[in-house]
N, C-alpha and C positions, 0 to 999 in steps of 0.2 A: 821602416828602413833605418839604418844606422850608418854613421860615418865618423870615423876616427882618424885624425891626422896627427902624426908625431913630427914636430919641427926639429930636424937634425941639422939645420943650417948652422954653420960655424962650429960644428961639433968638434972639429979637430983643434979649435982654439980654446975649448973649454976643458976643465979638469975632468978626467975619467970618473965614472960613477962606481960606487961600491956595489957588490953583488946585491946587498939588501936594497939599496936605492934603486937599482935597475929593476929588481923584481917588483918593488912597490910601484914603479912607473908602469910596468907591464900590467900589474893587477888593476890599477886605475883605468887603463885603456880597455882591458878585457871586460870590466864591469859595465861598460857602455853598450856592450853587445847583448841585447835581450831578444830571445827567439823562442819559438815553440818547435820541439823536436819529437819525432816518432822513432822509436827504436825498441829492440827486444832486450829484456834483462838477461845478461849472461852470467852475472855474479851478484850476490847479495850478502851483506854483512850487517847484522843488527844485534850486536852483543849487549847484554844487560849492562846498564850503567852508562852507555854511550849517550852523548848529548844529541847525536845525529845518526841517521841511517845512511850507510855508505853502500853504493851499488854501482854496477857498470852496465851501460846499454851499448848495443852494437848493431851494425848491419853487416852486409857481406864484405865490405871493404874496411870498416873502421870501428873502433870502440871508444867510449868516452866515460871517464870516471865522474860520478855524480854524488852530491851530498844534499841531504834534506834534513832540516832541523826536526827533532823528534815531535814537537807539538804540531807542526804542519803535517808530518807523516801520519800521526795518529788521527788527525782530523780528516785525512783523505778517505779513511775507512777501507783502504786497500791493503791486503797482506801480500807483500811482494814475494814472488817466487821466480826462479830461473825459467825462462821461456815465455814469460808474459810480454805482450806487446803493449807499450805504453805511449801516451802522449804527454810530454813534459813541457812546462813553461818556466822560464827563469833566465838566468844570465851566467855568462862565463866569469870565472874568477881564478885567482892563483893562490897557492899556499907558499908564501915566501920562504918559510923555514926549510922546505924540501924542494922548492923550485918546480912544483907540480901544478898543472892546470886542472881545474875542475869545473863542473857545471852545477851551479847552485839552484835547486829546484824549489819553486814557489807553489806550483800547482801540478797535481798528478792525477791522470785519468787512464782507465783502460781504453785501448783502441781496438778496432776490428771486432773479432769474436769476443774478445775480453769485455767489450762494452755491453754486448748482448748478455753475457753471463752476469755482469754486474746488475743489469736491469732485472734479470730473472731472480737473482739473489735478493734484491730489494722486495720484489713481489712475494717471494717465498716467505720472507721474514714478516711481511704484512699479514699474509694469510695464516701463518703460524700463530701470530699474536691474537688473531680472531678465533683460534681454536679449530680451524678446518683440518688440521693435521693431527689433532689429538687422537690417540688410540682409543680412548673411551667413547669418542663420537662415532667411530667406524663400526659398520655392521659386520656381523659374523657371516662368513660364506658357508653354506651348507656342505657337509662332508660328502653327500651323495646328491649331485645335481642331475636332474633328468631333463630339464628344459633350459636351454642356454641361448642367450642373445649374443650374436657376433657382429661387432661394428668395426669395419676396416675397409680398405680399398678393394673393389672386386678384381682389380688387375694386378695387385701386388703379390709377392711371394707368401706373405703372412697368412692370407686366407687359405692357401693350399696346405701350409704347414699345420694350421689349426685343425682343418677338416681331416687331414691324414692322421693326426694324433688322436683325435676323438674317435675316429673309425677303428683305429687299432686297439684303443684301451676299452671302449665301451660303445659298440655300434648302436645301441638302443637309445643313446642320448639324442633328444630332439634339438635341432638347431634352427633358430630364426635369424636370417642373415639381413644386415642393413648395410648396403654399399654406400660409402661416402668417400670424399676426398680427404686424404690425411696429410696433404702438403699444399701450401699456397694460401692466399689471402682468405678464401672462403671456407677453408677447412674447419676452423673452430665452430662456425655457425652450422655447418652441415653435421658435424659430430654432435653438437648440442641438440639439434633437431632430432637426430636418430636416437639419442639417449632418451629424449622425451617419449618417443614412440615405443621404445623397448620397455621403458619403465611401466607402461600401461598394459603390458602383455601378460603379467603374472608369471614372469620367469623366475627360475631359481637363482640365476646369476647372469651378469652381463660381462662379456669380454670386450675390452677396448684395446686393440693391438695394431702394430705396424712394424715393419722390418727396420733394420738399421739405416743410418744415413748421416750426413754431415750435421753439425750442431744447428746450422740455420734451417735445415730440412725438418728438424724436430721442434722448431719454435711454435707451431700451432698447439702443441701439447703443453706449452707454458703460458697459454692464454688465460687471463683472469676470469673471463666469462665462462669458459669451459670448466675451469676448476670449481667455480661456484655451482655450476650445473651438476657436476659429479657429486659434490657434497650434499646436494638437495635430493638425490634419488632415494626412493624407498627400496629399490632392488640392490643387493650387494654388487659391487663392481670390482672386477679384477683387471688390472692393467698389465700389458706385456709390450713395452715400447722400446724398440731398438735392441741393443745388446746389453750385456752385464754392466759395463761402465756407465751407460746412459742412465740418467735419473732426472725426469722432468717433474714439473709441478703436478701434472696429472697423476704421476706415480705416487707423489707424496700425499695427495688427497684421496686416492683410491682406497677402498676397503682392504684390498690385498695387492701388493706389488710383486709381479713376477719378472725375472730378468729378461725373458724372451717371449715371443708369441707361443712357441711350443711349450715352454714352462707354464704359461698361463693356462693353456688347454689341459695339461697334465694335472694341474692343481684342482680342477673342478670335475674331472671325469674319473670315477672309481675304476680301477683295473679289475676285470673279472677274475684273472688268475690270482691277484692279491686277495680278493674277497674269498675265493675258494681256500687259499692257504690259511687265511684268518679263521674261517669256519672250522677247519681241521684242528688248528691250535686251540681254539675255544673248547672243542669237544674233548681234547686230551686233558686240558686243565680241569674241566668239569669232572671227568672221570677220576683224576688224581685227587681232587678235593673230596669226592664222595668216598673214595677208598680210605682216605685219612680220617674222615668223619666216622665211618664204621669201625675203624681200628681204635679210635679214642673211646667210642661207646663200649666196645668189647672190653677194653682195658678197665674202664670204669665199672662195668658189671663184674669183672673178675675180682676187683678190689672189694666190692660189696659182698660177693659170695664168700670171701675169705674171712669175714667177720665171724666171731664165735657164735653169735646168736643164730647165724644161718648155717653153721658147720654141719649140724645134724638134720638140716632141712632137706631130706631126700626127696620131698614132694616137688622141689624146684628142679630136680635133675631133668625131668622131661621137658621143662621149659628151656633149660640150658641146651639140651640136645637139639631141640627144635630151632633155637637161635643159631646154633652152630651150622645146622643144615641150611637155614635161610641165608646166613652169611656166605657160605660157599656158593650157593646159587646166585647170590647177588654179584659176587666177584667174577663168576663165569659170565653173567649176563652183560656186564659192562663192555668187555671186549667184543662180544658178539653183537651187541647193539651198535657199538661204534663202527664195526665192520659193515653192518647193514646200512647205517646212515651214510657211510662214506661211499658205498656202492650206489646208493640212491642219489647222493649228491653228484657223483660222477656222471650218472645217466642224465640227470637234469641239466648239468653244466654243458654236456655235449649237445643236447637238444637246444639249449639256450643259445649256445655259440652258433649252431647251424642256422637257427632262426634269425639271429642277429646279423649274420653274414648276408642272408637273403634280403633282409630288410635294408641293410646298409647299401647293398648294390642297387636296389630299386630307388632308395632315397638319394643316393649319390648321382644316379643318372637323371633323376627328376631335378635335382639341384643344379646340375650342369645346364640342363635345358632352360631352367628359369633364369640362371645367371646370364646365359646367352641372350634370352629374350629381353632381360632387363638392360643389358648393354646396348642391344639394337634399338631400344626405345629411348635411350638416354638423349637428352637435349644436346649433349656434347657431340654426338654423332652427326646431328643436323648441322651443327656449327662447322664441321669439317668440310661441308659442301658449299661453304660461302655464305651461309645465313648467319644472322646475329639476333640476340634478343636484348631489349632495352628496359631498364628500370629507372624510376625516378629517384629523387634524393632519399625518399623514405623506404626504398627497396621494393616498391610495388611495380608490377609489370605494366609497361606502357604498350598497349595494343591498339591505340587510337589517338589521332591528333587532338581529339577533344580533351585528353587527359594531361596535356602540357600547354604551357603558354610561353611566349617569347621571353627569354631571360632565364627560364628554368634550367637547372643543372640536371643532366641525365648521365646514366652509366650504361655503356654499350659493351656487351660481352661477346668476344670473338673466340675462335677455337684455341688461340695461343695467348690470350691475354684480354685486357679490358681497356676501354677508352673512356675518358671522362670529358664530357662536352657540355656546351651551353646552347640552348635553342635560340637561334637568331630570328627565325620566322617559320611559319608553317603553311602548308597548302592542303586543301581538302579535295579529294577526288570525287567528282560529282557521280552520284549513283552508287558509290561504294558503301 
């Protein structure tokens, strides 16, 4: 609390003040007001050579000019930008030369989401210093993945986007699905456990994906324990978290970062049509290379034959004639061979696509049935009927009164949240 009183008694009998004196009086009174303010940066000016950083904070009704000396500004570690929500501590003051009021800032922190971003930035800097984000540490993702692990929520949009993309590009890719929570307090632990399971399955790659959301919704992917688990995997991991602007610590540590779940799926599944086009281009390049090789050899032979020592060597004419005949046959054989190869490739591709479609339909139906069974067996379904499950402080399931004592802390999970409680007493049901 602050309280400032100006004594104006008898002011009419005293000599009037000069402008400078009046402003100095006001400056002294203002500097007694020390407060903490929350506001949004609307303007920022930090020109080279200035001894202080000047900026303006505002809310819906008002704006306030602020000044912060450069040493304090640099020590805060925050690079101010318009739109940031700040928490400022300091005092009001006045600039007598211009008659302007300012707020002199002693302490500067990000507020709201900005504070979360600051925490994430500090963790990212720590993990980067340890080498977890170094490109040399990251594993190479195979160009042709045939067995893929998919870790995401079974109820989100991302799982359908990934499955649809893989089915379209290469229906023969095998998918092992691990349903987890991707939002909330338990999400990092569930994802880390699923990563452990997937890493033991001998997969070509693992996809860790989720759809877009608010910054707070994506916070599980900024968890330090999850980041270290990703870095410890022996299987290459591709992340596809949120949308293009989103970039989590899991993305930074992953072996490959994709902008969306769909892009992550595309990066690990070879497109059959692209493979076919690539095969055709390789065949054409090979034919062209062989043609050039024959041409160079023919030119070399012509030069050798033009030498005087061989000018009268009529015995070589039959070999030259035979070489010319073989050359013509070879040039005719290349297009014919390419045509046969292309027709064969077309037949194989059509059979392959038909087989893949049949396999995909059976696999998709089976996957739908398994997902439905998995969801029906989920403990969360039981919780919606009024049941709960309890764990002790160590996270172990409490299924008997013998596993707790009075005073123990317990964790009770309900369908829409959790309760943290302490055991006051316990009763044993006889015969139970």
